[in-house]
C-alpha positions in Angstrom: -18.9 -7.5 14.8 -15.6 -8.8 14.2 -13.8 -8.1 11.2 -11.4 -9.8 9.0 -9.1 -7.1 10.2 -9.8 -7.6 13.8 -8.6 -11.3 13.1 -5.3 -10.1 11.7 -4.4 -7.7 14.3 -4.4 -11.0 16.7 -2.5 -12.7 14.2 -0.1 -10.5 13.8 0.1 -9.5 17.8 1.4 -13.3 18.1 3.4 -13.3 15.5 5.2 -10.2 16.8 5.9 -11.5 20.2 7.5 -14.7 18.7 9.4 -12.9 16.7 10.9 -10.4 19.4 11.8 -13.5 21.6 14.4 -14.5 18.8 15.5 -11.0 17.9 14.8 -8.0 20.3 13.4 -4.8 19.2 16.6 -2.4 20.4 19.0 -5.1 18.1 16.7 -4.3 15.2 17.0 -0.6 15.4 20.7 -0.7 16.1 21.0 -2.2 12.7 18.4 0.0 11.3 20.7 3.1 12.1 23.7 2.3 10.4 21.3 2.0 6.8 21.4 3.9 4.1 18.6 6.3 3.3 15.8 4.0 1.2 15.1 5.6 -2.3 12.1 8.6 -1.9 8.7 6.8 -2.5 6.5 9.7 -1.8 9.0 12.0 -4.9 9.2 9.5 -6.9 5.3 9.2 -7.5 4.0 12.7 -7.2 2.9 13.9 -10.6 2.3 17.1 -12.5 -1.3 17.3 -13.7 -0.5 16.7 -17.5 1.7 13.3 -16.2 0.2 9.7 -16.8 -0.7 8.0 -13.3 2.0 6.6 -11.1 1.3 2.7 -10.8 2.4 0.9 -7.7 2.2 -2.6 -8.7 2.1 -5.6 -6.2 3.7 -8.8 -5.7 0.6 -10.4 -4.1 0.4 -14.6 -4.5 -2.7 -14.4 -3.6 -5.7 -13.0 -1.5 -8.7 -14.5 0.3 -10.5 -16.9 -1.3 -8.3 -16.3 -4.8 -5.1 -17.5 -5.6 -3.3 -14.9 -8.1 -0.1 -17.3 -9.2 0.6 -20.9 -7.9 4.5 -20.1 -7.7 6.4 -16.6 -8.2 9.8 -16.2 -10.2 10.1 -13.2 -8.4 12.8 -11.7 -10.7 10.6 -12.3 -13.7 7.7 -10.8 -12.2 9.9 -7.3 -11.2 11.2 -7.2 -14.6 7.7 -7.3 -16.0 6.6 -4.4 -13.5 9.5 -2.3 -14.2 8.7 -2.9 -18.2 5.0 -2.1 -17.9 5.8 1.2 -16.1 5.7 0.7 -12.0 7.3 3.8 -10.3 7.1 1.7 -7.2 6.5 -2.2 -6.0 4.1 -2.9 -3.0 4.9 -6.4 -1.2 2.5 -7.7 0.4 4.1 -10.1 3.2 1.6 -11.9 5.2 1.9 -15.3 4.9 -1.0 -17.0 6.6 -3.4 -15.3 4.2 -1.2 -13.7 1.3 1.6 -16.1 0.5 4.0 -13.2 1.1 6.9 -13.2 3.4 9.5 -10.4 4.5 12.2 -12.7 2.8 10.1 -12.2 -0.3 10.6 -8.1 0.5 14.3 -8.3 0.9 14.6 -10.8 -2.5 12.7 -7.8 -4.5 14.8 -4.7 -2.8 18.1 -7.0 -4.4 16.6 -6.9 -8.1 14.7 -3.8 -7.8 15.8 0.1 -7.4 12.8 1.2 -7.2 11.0 2.4 -4.4 9.3 -0.5 -2.0 6.2 -0.2 0.2 5.9 -2.6 2.8 2.1 -3.8 2.9 1.3 -5.4 5.7 -1.4 -5.6 8.8 0.9 -3.3 11.0 0.3 -2.9 14.2 3.2 -1.6 16.2 6.8 -0.2 15.0 8.8 -3.9 15.7 7.3 -3.9 12.2 8.3 -0.9 10.6 11.5 -1.8 11.6 11.4 -5.6 10.1 10.7 -3.8 7.0 12.8 -0.7 6.5 15.9 -3.5 7.3 14.5 -5.5 4.4 14.6 -2.6 1.8 11.4 -0.9 2.4 10.9 2.5 1.4 7.4 2.8 2.8 5.1 1.2 5.2 1.6 0.9 4.5 -0.7 2.3 7.7 -3.8 0.8 8.3 -6.2 3.9 9.9 -8.4 1.1 11.3 -5.8 0.0 13.6 -5.4 3.3 15.6 -6.8 6.6 17.2 -6.3 9.7 16.4 -3.1 10.1 19.0 -1.7 6.4 17.8 -2.1 6.9 14.1 0.3 10.4 14.9 2.7 8.7 16.6 3.3 5.2 14.8 3.3 7.7 11.2 6.0 9.7 13.3 8.0 6.6 14.3 7.9 5.4 10.8 9.7 8.5 9.7 12.2 8.6 12.3 13.0 5.4 10.6 13.9 6.6 7.1 10.0 5.4 6.6 7.7 7.3 4.3 4.0 6.1 6.4 1.1 5.4 3.8 -2.0 5.8 5.7 -5.0 4.1 4.8 -8.7 4.8 4.7 -11.4 2.1 3.6 -14.6 3.6 5.3 -15.3 6.8 5.3 -15.1 6.8 9.2 -11.5 6.7 9.2 -11.3 9.8 7.2 -11.3 13.0 9.6 -9.3 11.5 12.4 -6.4 10.7 9.3 -6.6 14.2 7.9 -6.4 15.5 11.3 -3.3 14.0 11.7 -1.9 15.2 8.0 -0.4 12.6 6.6 2.1 12.8 4.0 0.6 9.9 2.2 -3.1 9.4 1.9 -4.4 6.0 -0.2 -8.1 5.4 -0.3 -8.9 2.2 -0.6 -11.9 1.5 -2.9 -12.8 -1.6 -1.4 -14.1 -1.4 2.4 -11.6 -4.0 4.1 -12.9 -2.6 7.2 -16.0 -4.0 6.9 -15.0 -7.6 5.8 -16.4 -10.3 7.8 -14.3 -12.3 10.2 -14.4 -15.0 8.2 -14.2 -14.1 4.4 -17.1 -15.4 2.0 -17.9 -14.6 -1.4 -18.9 -10.8 -1.2 -16.0 -9.5 0.2 -14.7 -8.1 -2.5 -17.1 -5.6 -3.3 -16.2 -2.6 -4.0 -16.5 0.4 -6.9 -14.0 2.4 -8.9 -16.3 5.2 -8.0 -15.0 5.8 -4.3 -11.9 7.5 -4.4 -14.3 10.4 -6.6 -17.4 9.8 -4.5 -15.4 11.2 -1.3 -13.4 13.9 -3.1 -16.9 15.6 -3.8 -18.3 15.0 -0.9 -14.9 15.6 1.4 -13.8 19.4 1.1 -11.3 18.5 4.2 -9.9 15.9 1.6 -9.5 18.7 -1.3 -8.1 20.8 1.3 -5.5 18.8 2.3 -4.5 17.5 -1.5 -4.0 21.9 -1.8 -0.6 21.2 0.2 2.3 21.2 -1.2 3.5 17.7 -2.0 0.8 15.9 -0.5 0.2 12.3 -2.2 -3.0 10.3 -2.7 -3.2 6.9 -3.9 -6.2 5.1 -5.7 -5.9 1.1 -4.3 -8.1 -1.7 -5.2 -11.2 -2.5 -8.1 -8.4 -1.1 -10.8 -8.8 -3.6 -13.5 -8.4 -1.7 -17.0 -7.5 1.8 -18.4 -11.2 3.0 -18.4 -11.0 2.6 -14.6 -7.5 5.1 -15.1 -9.6 7.0 -16.9 -12.4 7.9 -13.7 -9.6 7.7 -11.4 -8.4 10.8 -13.3 -10.9 12.9 -12.7 -9.8 14.1 -9.6 -5.9 14.8 -8.9 -5.0 11.8 -7.6 -1.0 10.8 -8.5 -0.9 7.0 -8.1 -2.8 4.1 -8.3 -2.0 0.5 -6.4 -2.2 -2.4 -9.2 -2.5 -5.6 -7.1 -4.6 -8.9 -8.3 -5.4 -7.3 -12.1 -1.5 -7.2 -12.4 -0.4 -10.3 -11.1 -3.4 -12.1 -13.1 -3.0 -10.6 -16.4 -1.5 -12.9 -19.3 1.0 -9.9 -20.4 1.8 -7.5 -17.5 3.6 -5.5 -19.5 1.1 -4.8 -21.9 -0.9 -4.8 -19.3 0.5 -2.2 -17.2 1.5 -0.3 -19.8 -2.1 0.5 -21.4 -2.7 1.7 -18.0 0.3 4.6 -18.2 -1.0 5.4 -21.6 -4.0 7.1 -20.0 -4.1 11.1 -20.3 -5.9 13.1 -17.9 -9.0 14.5 -20.0 -10.4 17.4 -17.8 
């Protein structure tokens, strides 16, 4: 069965092919090599057991089937995220389905000194270069798009550009190959985006805040991975309340990515602060 992610892969292939006709990869690479070191995404988000969860808050105008905001006031939005306690900002750059752009990423980089995650459906290193040039500190890598060898390669390419690779798994069969390459950053999506149908319907958003905890209990390999020094574990999706944060903190999770809930909140600062007020009960 073809999935939404398959559809997005075809779209990204076409987009990248067009952009490469205008600006070739070597030109981007030469510019990246002249950049200063980006803010450290991983170190900013790692937390000690007694500390509140680290928040990655997302600039996300819309998603398939929903509109979060009709218009983004970027500076106001980022300041609200900062005052709310965000330790990093995620910027969705897909235009077709999520209303983002590389220009938005660049604009955000001019407003904040927080590390930025380039959240895109990345299929090759050209996109990594584009994000790095516009201020990204990290890049989202979907395990869905790569076999184990390819996954290891694109992680290394990101690191060589000065980017942290955030490897995301949304279904269980993606976890073994991901852990085998031993990434420094793993994001578990509580929503199984790898199973969304090619044409998203009203049921596509199913997921559960309990997914990350259930995986933690079932997979000893995941627990062994986290025991290594400096490994960053992120929970994404289905996070809408302080109660959800309490659920996540049942395991040694470092950070939570907050998207739709932050964008649609009537008081973003108060909402985000309510999440960082939660302390580990274990």
